[in-house]
SEGUNU-671965 format. One record per residue: residue number from 1; residue in three letters; x, y, z of N, C-alpha, C in turn. Coordinates in pm, 1 decimal. Last residue first. Example, Ala and Ser with C-alpha at 12.3 -4.5 7.8 and 13.67 -1.06 7.14 Angstrom:
# SEGUNU-671965
+-----+---------+----------+----------+----------+----------+----------+----------+----------+----------+----------+
: num : residuo :      n.x :      n.y :      n.z :     ca.x :     ca.y :     ca.z :      c.x :      c.y :      c.z :
+-----+---------+----------+----------+----------+----------+----------+----------+----------+----------+----------+
:   2 :     SER :   1285.0 :   -225.0 :    708.0 :   1367.0 :   -106.0 :    714.0 :   1290.0 :      3.0 :    787.0 :
:   1 :     ALA :   1319.0 :   -569.0 :    780.0 :   1230.0 :   -450.0 :    780.0 :   1320.0 :   -330.0 :    780.0 :
+-----+---------+----------+----------+----------+----------+----------+----------+----------+----------+----------+
END
This chain:
# SEGUNU-671965
+-----+---------+----------+----------+----------+----------+----------+----------+----------+----------+----------+
: num : residuo :      n.x :      n.y :      n.z :     ca.x :     ca.y :     ca.z :      c.x :      c.y :      c.z :
+-----+---------+----------+----------+----------+----------+----------+----------+----------+----------+----------+
: 151 :     GLU :  -2849.6 :   4100.0 :   8278.6 :  -2725.7 :   4149.8 :   8215.2 :  -2610.8 :   4056.5 :   8242.5 :
: 150 :     ALA :  -3149.6 :   3932.6 :   8194.4 :  -3043.6 :   3961.9 :   8291.4 :  -2918.0 :   4005.0 :   8218.8 :
: 149 :     ILE :  -3434.3 :   4062.0 :   8056.5 :  -3312.8 :   3986.7 :   8025.1 :  -3204.6 :   4029.1 :   8123.8 :
: 148 :     TYR :  -3777.0 :   4028.5 :   8103.2 :  -3655.8 :   4100.7 :   8141.3 :  -3536.8 :   4009.7 :   8120.3 :
: 147 :     LYS :  -4040.2 :   4040.9 :   7894.4 :  -3944.7 :   3945.4 :   7952.7 :  -3818.5 :   4025.1 :   7978.3 :
: 146 :     ILE :  -4365.5 :   4176.8 :   7904.6 :  -4221.2 :   4198.8 :   7898.1 :  -4146.1 :   4081.5 :   7961.8 :
: 145 :     VAL :  -4656.1 :   4247.8 :   7707.1 :  -4591.3 :   4179.3 :   7818.2 :  -4440.0 :   4181.1 :   7795.2 :
: 144 :     ALA :  -4923.4 :   4451.2 :   7625.0 :  -4782.1 :   4423.2 :   7600.9 :  -4724.1 :   4359.3 :   7726.0 :
: 143 :     MET :  -5240.1 :   4407.3 :   7468.1 :  -5162.0 :   4424.3 :   7589.8 :  -5017.0 :   4391.5 :   7554.2 :
: 142 :     GLU :  -5421.5 :   4573.2 :   7207.2 :  -5328.8 :   4471.7 :   7256.4 :  -5268.1 :   4509.4 :   7390.9 :
: 141 :     LYS :  -5566.1 :   4771.9 :   7100.5 :  -5642.3 :   4657.9 :   7151.7 :  -5552.3 :   4551.4 :   7214.7 :
: 140 :     GLY :  -5330.0 :   5010.7 :   7184.9 :  -5454.0 :   4986.5 :   7112.2 :  -5531.1 :   4873.7 :   7178.4 :
: 139 :     PHE :  -5137.9 :   4880.2 :   7405.6 :  -5116.0 :   4947.2 :   7278.4 :  -5237.2 :   4916.8 :   7191.7 :
: 138 :     LYS :  -5058.4 :   4881.7 :   7752.7 :  -5155.0 :   4857.0 :   7644.9 :  -5114.7 :   4938.4 :   7522.1 :
: 137 :     ASP :  -4926.2 :   4739.7 :   8049.3 :  -4904.4 :   4821.6 :   7929.8 :  -5002.0 :   4781.3 :   7819.8 :
: 136 :     GLY :  -4933.1 :   4586.8 :   8279.8 :  -5048.0 :   4671.3 :   8250.2 :  -5031.6 :   4760.8 :   8128.7 :
: 135 :     ASN :  -4727.3 :   4416.3 :   8298.5 :  -4718.5 :   4535.3 :   8383.5 :  -4833.3 :   4631.4 :   8357.6 :
: 134 :     ASP :  -4687.9 :   4085.8 :   8279.0 :  -4786.3 :   4187.1 :   8243.3 :  -4777.5 :   4301.4 :   8344.0 :
: 133 :     ILE :  -4396.1 :   3917.2 :   8174.9 :  -4472.9 :   3977.2 :   8284.3 :  -4565.2 :   4085.6 :   8231.0 :
: 132 :     PHE :  -4270.8 :   3604.5 :   8070.5 :  -4312.6 :   3739.7 :   8033.4 :  -4408.7 :   3790.4 :   8140.7 :
: 131 :     GLY :  -4198.9 :   3338.3 :   8122.0 :  -4151.5 :   3443.1 :   8210.7 :  -4182.4 :   3584.9 :   8167.7 :
: 130 :     LEU :  -4312.2 :   3143.9 :   7974.0 :  -4172.0 :   3175.7 :   7944.0 :  -4121.3 :   3295.2 :   8023.9 :
: 129 :     SER :  -4574.3 :   3133.5 :   8043.7 :  -4492.2 :   3016.0 :   8076.4 :  -4343.4 :   3041.4 :   8053.1 :
: 128 :     SER :  -4664.9 :   3371.6 :   7933.1 :  -4651.2 :   3363.8 :   8079.9 :  -4565.9 :   3244.0 :   8119.7 :
: 127 :     TYR :  -4661.7 :   3299.7 :   7659.5 :  -4571.2 :   3402.3 :   7710.6 :  -4556.6 :   3397.6 :   7862.4 :
: 126 :     LEU :  -4855.9 :   3086.7 :   7648.4 :  -4719.0 :   3071.5 :   7599.2 :  -4626.2 :   3172.5 :   7666.9 :
: 125 :     ASN :  -5090.2 :   3202.7 :   7753.3 :  -5029.8 :   3086.1 :   7819.0 :  -4884.0 :   3068.3 :   7777.6 :
: 124 :     HIS :  -5134.1 :   3411.1 :   7563.1 :  -5116.5 :   3439.5 :   7706.1 :  -5044.8 :   3324.2 :   7776.7 :
: 123 :     ALA :  -5172.2 :   3265.7 :   7328.3 :  -5057.4 :   3356.0 :   7340.4 :  -5028.9 :   3385.2 :   7487.5 :
: 122 :     GLY :  -5410.8 :   3131.4 :   7402.2 :  -5291.1 :   3056.2 :   7363.1 :  -5165.7 :   3140.8 :   7377.0 :
: 121 :     LYS :  -5594.1 :   3339.3 :   7445.4 :  -5547.3 :   3259.0 :   7559.8 :  -5421.8 :   3178.5 :   7526.6 :
: 120 :     ASN :  -5667.9 :   3625.4 :   7349.7 :  -5588.7 :   3520.1 :   7286.2 :  -5521.8 :   3437.0 :   7395.9 :
: 119 :     GLU :  -5779.8 :   3836.4 :   7481.9 :  -5863.6 :   3716.9 :   7464.8 :  -5790.2 :   3601.5 :   7397.0 :
: 118 :     PRO :  -5583.6 :   4038.3 :   7466.5 :  -5606.6 :   3967.1 :   7593.0 :  -5689.9 :   3840.0 :   7578.4 :
: 117 :     ARG :  -5364.5 :   4029.1 :   7188.9 :  -5498.5 :   4059.9 :   7239.8 :  -5526.0 :   3976.8 :   7364.5 :
: 116 :     TYR :  -5021.7 :   4123.8 :   7237.8 :  -5125.8 :   4032.6 :   7189.7 :  -5258.8 :   4073.7 :   7250.8 :
: 115 :     GLY :  -4677.2 :   4201.9 :   7205.0 :  -4814.8 :   4244.4 :   7223.2 :  -4910.2 :   4139.1 :   7170.0 :
: 114 :     VAL :  -4371.4 :   4172.5 :   7376.1 :  -4462.9 :   4119.1 :   7276.0 :  -4603.5 :   4167.6 :   7309.2 :
: 113 :     VAL :  -4030.3 :   4246.9 :   7436.2 :  -4170.8 :   4282.4 :   7452.3 :  -4252.3 :   4217.3 :   7340.7 :
: 112 :     ILE :  -3747.7 :   4211.4 :   7628.3 :  -3815.1 :   4163.6 :   7507.6 :  -3963.2 :   4185.5 :   7533.0 :
: 111 :     ARG :  -3494.1 :   4414.9 :   7769.2 :  -3634.0 :   4371.9 :   7765.1 :  -3670.6 :   4319.3 :   7627.6 :
: 110 :     LYS :  -3231.8 :   4464.1 :   7738.0 :  -3277.4 :   4447.8 :   7876.3 :  -3419.1 :   4392.3 :   7879.8 :
: 109 :     ILE :  -2958.4 :   4479.3 :   7525.7 :  -3092.6 :   4426.4 :   7548.3 :  -3119.8 :   4409.0 :   7696.7 :
: 108 :     ASN :  -2731.3 :   4590.8 :   7403.7 :  -2794.8 :   4656.5 :   7519.0 :  -2934.6 :   4605.5 :   7549.7 :
: 107 :     PRO :  -2773.2 :   4426.8 :   7091.5 :  -2700.4 :   4523.3 :   7174.7 :  -2787.2 :   4584.4 :   7285.3 :
: 106 :     LEU :  -2872.3 :   4078.1 :   7102.4 :  -2885.6 :   4213.8 :   7050.1 :  -2819.7 :   4313.8 :   7144.8 :
: 105 :     LYS :  -2877.3 :   3830.3 :   7213.8 :  -2749.0 :   3873.1 :   7158.3 :  -2753.0 :   4017.1 :   7107.0 :
: 104 :     ALA :  -3137.9 :   3774.8 :   7271.2 :  -3050.9 :   3807.8 :   7384.9 :  -2912.7 :   3854.9 :   7339.3 :
: 103 :     MET :  -3241.6 :   3681.2 :   7032.6 :  -3264.3 :   3820.8 :   7068.7 :  -3172.7 :   3865.1 :   7182.7 :
: 102 :     GLU :  -3167.1 :   3411.1 :   7050.8 :  -3114.3 :   3496.8 :   6943.1 :  -3125.8 :   3643.8 :   6981.6 :
: 101 :     SER :  -3317.9 :   3335.4 :   7274.7 :  -3171.6 :   3319.5 :   7276.0 :  -3106.2 :   3405.8 :   7169.1 :
: 100 :     ILE :  -3573.7 :   3384.2 :   7175.7 :  -3525.8 :   3461.9 :   7290.3 :  -3373.8 :   3453.2 :   7299.9 :
:  99 :     MET :  -3579.8 :   3182.6 :   6979.0 :  -3585.1 :   3322.8 :   6940.2 :  -3533.7 :   3411.7 :   7053.6 :
:  98 :     LEU :  -3582.0 :   2956.1 :   7141.1 :  -3470.5 :   2977.2 :   7048.1 :  -3463.7 :   3123.5 :   7004.5 :
:  97 :     LYS :  -3829.1 :   2996.0 :   7267.5 :  -3706.0 :   2990.7 :   7347.7 :  -3583.7 :   3015.1 :   7260.1 :
:  96 :     THR :  -3993.7 :   2974.8 :   7043.5 :  -3987.2 :   3102.4 :   7115.9 :  -3863.2 :   3106.6 :   7204.1 :
:  95 :     ALA :  -3961.5 :   2705.8 :   6979.0 :  -3915.4 :   2808.0 :   6884.7 :  -3901.5 :   2943.8 :   6953.6 :
:  94 :     ALA :  -4083.2 :   2587.4 :   7204.9 :  -3942.3 :   2559.0 :   7173.8 :  -3885.5 :   2666.5 :   7081.1 :
:  93 :     LYS :  -4345.0 :   2689.4 :   7175.7 :  -4266.1 :   2721.1 :   7295.0 :  -4117.2 :   2698.9 :   7268.7 :
:  92 :     GLY :  -4418.6 :   2574.9 :   6930.4 :  -4418.4 :   2720.0 :   6949.2 :  -4332.9 :   2761.7 :   7067.4 :
:  91 :     ILE :  -4402.4 :   2299.1 :   6988.5 :  -4314.1 :   2359.7 :   6888.3 :  -4305.0 :   2510.8 :   6906.6 :
:  90 :     GLY :  -4577.5 :   2163.7 :   7148.9 :  -4462.7 :   2228.2 :   7212.7 :  -4368.3 :   2298.5 :   7116.6 :
:  89 :     LYS :  -4800.1 :   2078.3 :   7021.1 :  -4691.5 :   1980.4 :   7033.9 :  -4567.2 :   2040.3 :   7100.1 :
:  88 :     GLY :  -4998.7 :   2253.2 :   6945.7 :  -5022.6 :   2167.6 :   7061.7 :  -4915.8 :   2063.3 :   7086.1 :
:  87 :     GLN :  -4981.8 :   2247.9 :   6584.2 :  -5003.2 :   2312.9 :   6713.4 :  -5026.4 :   2210.1 :   6823.3 :
:  86 :     PHE :  -4964.2 :   2152.8 :   6331.2 :  -4852.2 :   2122.8 :   6421.2 :  -4867.5 :   2187.1 :   6558.4 :
:  85 :     GLN :  -5171.8 :   2238.9 :   6175.5 :  -5148.3 :   2093.6 :   6182.6 :  -5043.2 :   2055.5 :   6286.5 :
:  84 :     LYS :  -5150.8 :   2519.1 :   6180.7 :  -5258.7 :   2453.0 :   6255.9 :  -5237.6 :   2302.3 :   6270.2 :
:  83 :     ASP :  -4818.6 :   2639.0 :   6222.7 :  -4925.7 :   2589.9 :   6136.5 :  -5025.8 :   2507.2 :   6218.0 :
:  82 :     VAL :  -4748.7 :   2892.6 :   6448.8 :  -4723.5 :   2753.9 :   6412.7 :  -4844.4 :   2708.1 :   6331.6 :
:  81 :     MET :  -4601.7 :   3214.9 :   6486.4 :  -4714.2 :   3129.4 :   6450.1 :  -4664.3 :   2990.3 :   6418.7 :
:  80 :     ILE :  -4529.2 :   3526.0 :   6589.9 :  -4495.7 :   3385.9 :   6616.2 :  -4619.3 :   3307.7 :   6577.8 :
:  79 :     ARG :  -4411.2 :   3854.4 :   6530.1 :  -4496.5 :   3742.0 :   6492.5 :  -4439.0 :   3612.2 :   6547.6 :
:  78 :     TYR :  -4261.8 :   4047.2 :   6674.2 :  -4370.0 :   4087.3 :   6584.7 :  -4464.3 :   3972.4 :   6551.1 :
:  77 :     VAL :  -4117.3 :   4141.2 :   6968.8 :  -4152.6 :   4023.4 :   6889.4 :  -4271.8 :   4065.9 :   6804.2 :
:  76 :     TRP :  -3899.3 :   4417.0 :   7023.2 :  -4034.0 :   4360.8 :   7009.2 :  -4038.0 :   4235.2 :   6923.0 :
:  75 :     TYR :  -3698.4 :   4530.9 :   7276.1 :  -3695.7 :   4471.0 :   7142.5 :  -3825.7 :   4391.5 :   7128.8 :
:  74 :     GLY :  -3775.5 :   4827.8 :   7467.3 :  -3759.2 :   4684.8 :   7443.7 :  -3745.1 :   4650.4 :   7297.5 :
:  73 :     ASP :  -3867.6 :   5063.8 :   7578.6 :  -3723.3 :   5036.9 :   7575.3 :  -3694.6 :   4889.4 :   7552.8 :
:  72 :     LEU :  -4130.7 :   5100.7 :   7522.4 :  -4098.5 :   5034.8 :   7650.1 :  -3950.6 :   4996.4 :   7658.2 :
:  71 :     GLU :  -4083.0 :   5089.7 :   7166.2 :  -4155.1 :   5129.3 :   7286.7 :  -4115.5 :   5042.0 :   7405.1 :
:  70 :     GLU :  -3767.0 :   4961.2 :   7058.0 :  -3887.5 :   5039.3 :   7032.0 :  -3949.4 :   5081.4 :   7164.8 :
:  69 :     GLN :  -3448.4 :   4872.6 :   6923.0 :  -3538.3 :   4897.6 :   7035.5 :  -3654.2 :   4986.3 :   6993.6 :
:  68 :     VAL :  -3410.1 :   4642.7 :   6651.6 :  -3384.6 :   4773.0 :   6712.6 :  -3487.4 :   4794.5 :   6823.7 :
:  67 :     SER :  -3491.2 :   4409.3 :   6541.3 :  -3354.3 :   4412.5 :   6592.4 :  -3312.6 :   4551.5 :   6640.2 :
:  66 :     ASN :  -3798.3 :   4249.1 :   6591.3 :  -3728.6 :   4370.2 :   6551.6 :  -3591.6 :   4373.6 :   6618.3 :
:  65 :     TYR :  -3894.6 :   3923.2 :   6461.7 :  -3872.9 :   4020.3 :   6568.2 :  -3797.7 :   4140.7 :   6513.8 :
:  64 :     MET :  -4095.8 :   3648.7 :   6370.6 :  -4024.9 :   3769.1 :   6328.9 :  -4012.3 :   3862.6 :   6449.0 :
:  63 :     LEU :  -4170.1 :   3315.3 :   6254.4 :  -4158.8 :   3417.4 :   6358.6 :  -4078.7 :   3535.2 :   6305.0 :
:  62 :     PHE :  -4353.2 :   3026.8 :   6163.1 :  -4288.0 :   3150.5 :   6122.8 :  -4278.7 :   3241.6 :   6244.9 :
:  61 :     GLY :  -4366.9 :   2669.3 :   6098.1 :  -4406.6 :   2795.0 :   6158.0 :  -4320.9 :   2910.2 :   6109.8 :
:  60 :     VAL :  -4276.3 :   2444.3 :   5974.1 :  -4401.7 :   2432.0 :   6048.7 :  -4448.2 :   2564.4 :   6108.8 :
:  59 :     ILE :  -4101.1 :   2275.4 :   5739.6 :  -4132.8 :   2411.5 :   5781.7 :  -4269.9 :   2406.0 :   5846.6 :
:  58 :     ASN :  -3922.7 :   1978.2 :   5815.9 :  -4047.4 :   2043.2 :   5774.4 :  -4058.2 :   2185.4 :   5827.1 :
:  57 :     ASP :  -3716.1 :   1833.8 :   5915.0 :  -3695.7 :   1896.3 :   5783.9 :  -3816.7 :   1975.1 :   5736.4 :
:  56 :     GLY :  -3772.3 :   1908.4 :   6248.1 :  -3701.6 :   1818.6 :   6157.0 :  -3675.0 :   1892.8 :   6027.0 :
:  55 :     ALA :  -3949.6 :   2177.1 :   6220.5 :  -3952.9 :   2058.0 :   6305.2 :  -3895.0 :   1948.6 :   6217.2 :
:  54 :     TYR :  -3868.1 :   2521.7 :   6192.3 :  -3862.7 :   2384.9 :   6140.2 :  -3883.2 :   2285.3 :   6253.4 :
:  53 :     ILE :  -3970.8 :   2839.0 :   6116.0 :  -3960.0 :   2741.9 :   6224.3 :  -3965.8 :   2603.8 :   6160.3 :
:  52 :     ALA :  -3800.9 :   3106.4 :   5960.6 :  -3886.3 :   2989.0 :   5946.5 :  -3862.4 :   2900.5 :   6068.0 :
:  51 :     TYR :  -3791.6 :   3454.2 :   6044.7 :  -3736.8 :   3318.6 :   6054.0 :  -3844.9 :   3215.7 :   6021.8 :
:  50 :     PRO :  -3706.3 :   3800.5 :   6000.7 :  -3799.4 :   3688.9 :   5985.1 :  -3726.7 :   3554.2 :   5984.8 :
:  49 :     LYS :  -3647.3 :   4087.3 :   6157.8 :  -3574.9 :   3963.2 :   6130.9 :  -3673.8 :   3846.3 :   6122.6 :
:  48 :     LEU :  -3644.5 :   4430.4 :   6084.5 :  -3724.3 :   4312.0 :   6118.4 :  -3651.7 :   4186.3 :   6071.7 :
:  47 :     SER :  -3493.0 :   4627.0 :   5976.4 :  -3458.3 :   4588.3 :   6113.3 :  -3539.5 :   4466.5 :   6158.4 :
:  46 :     PRO :  -3600.0 :   4687.6 :   5723.3 :  -3487.3 :   4593.5 :   5732.9 :  -3445.1 :   4555.6 :   5874.0 :
:  45 :     GLU :  -3890.2 :   4712.6 :   5610.9 :  -3836.2 :   4749.6 :   5741.0 :  -3721.4 :   4653.7 :   5771.5 :
:  44 :     PHE :  -3945.0 :   4598.9 :   5371.2 :  -3952.0 :   4744.3 :   5378.9 :  -3901.4 :   4798.4 :   5511.8 :
:  43 :     LYS :  -3924.5 :   4333.3 :   5422.2 :  -3846.6 :   4385.5 :   5308.9 :  -3845.4 :   4537.9 :   5307.8 :
:  42 :     SER :  -4104.4 :   4287.2 :   5624.2 :  -3961.2 :   4276.8 :   5656.2 :  -3873.3 :   4329.8 :   5543.7 :
:  41 :     GLN :  -4345.1 :   4303.7 :   5486.1 :  -4311.1 :   4408.4 :   5581.4 :  -4161.6 :   4406.7 :   5611.8 :
:  40 :     ALA :  -4337.9 :   4056.9 :   5352.3 :  -4330.9 :   4182.0 :   5276.1 :  -4288.8 :   4297.3 :   5367.1 :
:  39 :     ILE :  -4368.6 :   3891.5 :   5576.7 :  -4247.1 :   3881.8 :   5494.4 :  -4229.6 :   4008.2 :   5411.4 :
:  38 :     SER :  -4623.5 :   3966.6 :   5661.3 :  -4508.3 :   3985.9 :   5750.0 :  -4377.9 :   3982.2 :   5671.2 :
:  37 :     ILE :  -4770.9 :   3881.8 :   5439.6 :  -4768.8 :   4024.1 :   5474.4 :  -4649.3 :   4053.4 :   5565.0 :
:  36 :     ALA :  -4728.1 :   3606.5 :   5452.9 :  -4684.7 :   3680.1 :   5332.9 :  -4677.2 :   3829.9 :   5361.1 :
:  35 :     ASN :  -4853.1 :   3531.4 :   5693.3 :  -4707.1 :   3535.2 :   5685.9 :  -4657.1 :   3612.7 :   5564.6 :
:  34 :     PRO :  -5131.4 :   3737.2 :   5789.7 :  -5073.9 :   3627.1 :   5711.1 :  -4921.8 :   3642.7 :   5699.5 :
:  33 :     GLU :  -5147.6 :   3853.3 :   6132.4 :  -5142.4 :   3880.0 :   5988.8 :  -5091.9 :   3755.2 :   5915.9 :
:  32 :     ILE :  -5357.9 :   3741.5 :   6397.5 :  -5225.9 :   3749.1 :   6333.6 :  -5239.6 :   3775.0 :   6183.6 :
:  31 :     TYR :  -5611.4 :   3715.3 :   6507.7 :  -5502.3 :   3756.9 :   6594.2 :  -5370.5 :   3783.5 :   6522.1 :
:  30 :     LYS :  -5796.9 :   3609.0 :   6338.9 :  -5818.0 :   3747.8 :   6381.8 :  -5702.0 :   3801.6 :   6465.6 :
:  29 :     GLU :  -5719.9 :   3341.8 :   6311.9 :  -5693.9 :   3435.3 :   6202.5 :  -5708.3 :   3580.9 :   6244.0 :
:  28 :     GLN :  -5794.9 :   3160.7 :   6503.5 :  -5675.0 :   3240.8 :   6529.9 :  -5650.4 :   3348.3 :   6425.0 :
:  27 :     GLU :  -6012.4 :   3021.2 :   6404.4 :  -6031.4 :   3101.1 :   6526.3 :  -5912.9 :   3195.2 :   6553.0 :
:  26 :     VAL :  -5892.3 :   2881.0 :   6193.7 :  -5988.1 :   2987.9 :   6163.1 :  -6006.0 :   3079.7 :   6284.1 :
:  25 :     SER :  -5541.3 :   2826.4 :   6264.4 :  -5681.9 :   2785.1 :   6264.3 :  -5771.1 :   2906.0 :   6237.0 :
:  24 :     VAL :  -5291.4 :   2932.5 :   6025.0 :  -5340.6 :   2912.6 :   6161.2 :  -5485.4 :   2866.7 :   6151.9 :
:  23 :     GLU :  -5076.1 :   2801.4 :   5771.6 :  -5203.1 :   2860.4 :   5813.9 :  -5227.8 :   2835.7 :   5962.0 :
:  22 :     LEU :  -4821.0 :   2836.4 :   5519.8 :  -4866.1 :   2794.7 :   5652.2 :  -4994.4 :   2867.4 :   5691.1 :
:  21 :     GLU :  -4723.8 :   2945.6 :   5286.3 :  -4828.1 :   2843.4 :   5275.4 :  -4885.0 :   2799.3 :   5411.0 :
:  20 :     CYS :  -4514.4 :   3109.9 :   5357.7 :  -4637.5 :   3171.9 :   5305.8 :  -4753.0 :   3072.6 :   5299.8 :
:  19 :     CYS :  -4317.7 :   2925.2 :   5419.6 :  -4378.2 :   3002.7 :   5528.3 :  -4509.5 :   3067.6 :   5483.9 :
:  18 :     GLY :  -4254.3 :   2843.2 :   5161.7 :  -4312.6 :   2746.6 :   5254.9 :  -4378.2 :   2816.7 :   5372.6 :
:  17 :     TYR :  -4130.5 :   3073.8 :   5072.2 :  -4259.9 :   3036.3 :   5016.1 :  -4330.4 :   2934.2 :   5104.9 :
:  16 :     TRP :  -3890.6 :   3080.6 :   5224.5 :  -3989.7 :   3187.7 :   5236.5 :  -4126.9 :   3145.7 :   5185.0 :
:  15 :     ASN :  -3690.2 :   2885.1 :   5192.7 :  -3798.5 :   2862.6 :   5288.9 :  -3908.2 :   2969.3 :   5293.1 :
:  14 :     GLU :  -3496.5 :   2946.0 :   4997.6 :  -3549.8 :   2809.9 :   5005.2 :  -3672.8 :   2796.3 :   5094.9 :
:  13 :     THR :  -3417.9 :   3207.5 :   5033.7 :  -3484.0 :   3171.4 :   4907.3 :  -3545.1 :   3032.1 :   4911.0 :
:  12 :     ASN :  -3501.2 :   3266.2 :   5383.9 :  -3412.0 :   3266.3 :   5268.2 :  -3488.9 :   3220.8 :   5143.5 :
:  11 :     LEU :  -3507.9 :   3354.3 :   5725.7 :  -3580.9 :   3340.0 :   5600.8 :  -3484.5 :   3352.5 :   5483.5 :
:  10 :     GLU :  -3310.4 :   3165.7 :   5953.1 :  -3342.9 :   3293.4 :   5889.7 :  -3411.4 :   3268.5 :   5756.2 :
:   9 :     VAL :  -3458.8 :   2913.8 :   6139.7 :  -3364.8 :   2942.8 :   6031.7 :  -3406.5 :   3075.1 :   5968.9 :
:   8 :     ILE :  -3485.7 :   2727.7 :   6435.8 :  -3528.0 :   2844.8 :   6360.1 :  -3417.5 :   2878.7 :   6261.8 :
:   7 :     LYS :  -3595.0 :   2396.0 :   6520.2 :  -3489.9 :   2495.2 :   6496.8 :  -3552.3 :   2614.2 :   6425.1 :
:   6 :     VAL :  -3667.5 :   2096.5 :   6686.0 :  -3715.2 :   2229.1 :   6646.6 :  -3594.7 :   2320.6 :   6629.5 :
:   5 :     LYS :  -3596.7 :   1858.4 :   6790.1 :  -3567.9 :   1877.3 :   6648.1 :  -3618.3 :   2010.7 :   6596.1 :
:   4 :     GLU :  -3692.0 :   1855.6 :   7044.1 :  -3546.5 :   1862.9 :   7027.8 :  -3509.5 :   1891.8 :   6883.4 :
:   3 :     THR :  -3955.5 :   1806.9 :   7048.0 :  -3919.1 :   1947.3 :   7032.5 :  -3767.9 :   1964.3 :   7023.2 :
:   2 :     SER :  -4086.7 :   1534.5 :   6870.9 :  -3988.5 :   1580.6 :   6967.7 :  -3954.7 :   1727.2 :   6942.5 :
:   1 :     MET :  -4420.2 :   1445.7 :   6839.7 :  -4305.2 :   1506.2 :   6774.9 :  -4212.2 :   1562.5 :   6881.7 :
+-----+---------+----------+----------+----------+----------+----------+----------+----------+----------+----------+
END
């Protein structure tokens, strides 16, 4: 599958349910909340921006970030997931790059931060390949890595 056809689309009446039907592998379930919970969270925290990830015309993933600064003076990525049937094809990386481009438009952005469990090797590989740096920050069981945005 070509990653050129990957796009992110703000969650809407046409794609929210498709995002709820997506699943990660059994091994990944301990690392991420179900998309339905993330979507509900976005309705109670309006600064959260949920998106469907498309490959061509198919909904294949979900992501969400906060549009206000939080800890570490950064804008936080809350969720990135690709359905188990579409993993390993570069879709997550392509979607994350698109998300970073969207987030780079936020006011006074200097840092994008994401937290994940250290044993989640897939997340580690993805974020390090995109220039996120581990400065040793921890939040509970998660480590936080930072991508610095040039002004």
